[in-house]
N, C-alpha and C positions, 0 to 999 in steps of 0.2 A: 830649360828643363826645370830649373829651380823655381822659376816664375810659375810654371804650370802646377807644380806641387804646392806652392804657396796659395795659389788661387783655389785649388781643390780643397785644401785643408781649411782655408778661410770660408769658402762656401759651405762646407760641411758644418763648421762651427755656427754660422748664421742660421742654417737650416735647423740644427739641433736646438739652438736657443729659442727659435720660434715654434718648435714642436710642442704641441699640447696634447697629451694623450687623451683620448676620449674616456669617459667614465667606464668602468668595467661593466660588461654586459651581465645583467642579473636575470636569471631565469628562476621563476618560482612556480611551482606546481600547486594548484589549489588542493587543499587538504580534503580528503573524503569527508562528505557530510555524514554525521552520525545519524543513524536511523532513529526516529522518535518513537517508533512502534509499528504496529501493523494496523491496517484499516480494512474493514470489511466493505467491499464494493459489490453491491448486488442490484437487482432490478433489471432494467432493460439495457444491460451491457453484454458484450459478446463473451467475455470470460469472467464471470463473477467469482469472487473469492477474496482471500486476504492478501493485501499488498503492503510492502514496507513504504513508509513515508517519512519525510523530514520537513522541517519548517519552511524550506524553500519550495516545496511542491505546491503546485496550483491545482485547483479542482480539475481543470482541463488535463493536466499531466496525469492525474490519478485515473481519470476516465480513460485516457489513452492507454495507460498501463493495463487496464482491464479489457483491452481490445476494442475500445470505442463503444458507441451506443448502437443498439439494434435499430432497425427501420421503424419499429413501433415505439421507440422512446419518445417521451414528452419532456424535452429539456426545461420547459416552463414549470414542470412539477418537481424539479430537483429539490431534495430536502437534505439538510446537513444538521446533524445533531451532535453536540459535544457535551457529554455528561460531566458534571462536577465530580471530583474525587469522592468516592463513597456514596454516590447518589443511589438511592433505592426507592422502591415504592412509587408513590404518585409523582415524585420529581423526575423519575426515569421515564422519559417519553420517547426513547429510542424505538425505532421500528424493529420488531421482532419477527422471527420466522414462525408462521402459523403451521405447526406440524400436521394439522388436519387438512390443510389445503395446498401446502408447498409442493412444487414439482421437484423432481430428482435433482436438477442442477442447483436449486437453491438450498436444498438439504445438504448436498455435497459441499457447499461452501462453508458449512459449520465446522468448527474445529473437531478433529478426530472422527469425522463422518466420512466420507469417501463415497464413491459410486455404489459399492456393494451395500453398505449400511443405509445409504439413502434409499435404495430399492427395497431393502428390508423394512424400512419405516413405511413406505408406500404399501408394501404387501401386507404388513401388520394391520394398517388401518382399513384396507380393503376386506380383510378376513374378519376383523373384530369390530369394525365400526370406528367412529371418531374417538380420539383420545379424550378422556374426561378431565385429565390433569396432566401437567407436563412431566411429573415424575413417573407416569405410566409408560414413558418412552423406554424405561429400563426393562420393560417386558420384551422389547425387540431384541432379537438375537444379535449379540455382538456389542450391545450398549449396556455397560455396567455403571456402577456408581462413579467411577473415575471420569468416564466420558460425560455422564450426566452433570457432574460438578462443573465441567468446562463449558457446557452449553446451556445450562439452566437459565442463565440471565439473557440468553439470546433467542429463546423459544417461547411460544405461547400456544394456547389452544383456543384463544378468542380473537375475533377480529379487532384490530386497533384503529 
């Protein structure tokens, strides 16, 4: 009996001496990416509008966020414009929404416009003819100076 206890204790000591604990399991969750801003995605996509983006987003992921492309989309004609801070005038080559020709879905994608105001813009130009300048959009019911300030750099009355 004493021999059995000695062998058990001796075996336990040998096993304990050889035991090497594995390193602790570390679980790290990726930190949420901070949004870098919003991007206007328009043209031949299923759900045009403003979408948040971050540095890790790809063009493909942004297009998928907008519901993918329509059947009439021309991927070879994709354009990407990134303005410099404070760019105005001739340096600003971004595509703008022509308020004389845009359909309701594209007008709806502008900040503070929505389906009702988009339709009001279309109704106004049908009743009064084409806009002669972008500030004339303030004559549309529901579009005042505050809304105009938010969209003035995104709209035009001339083809680009």
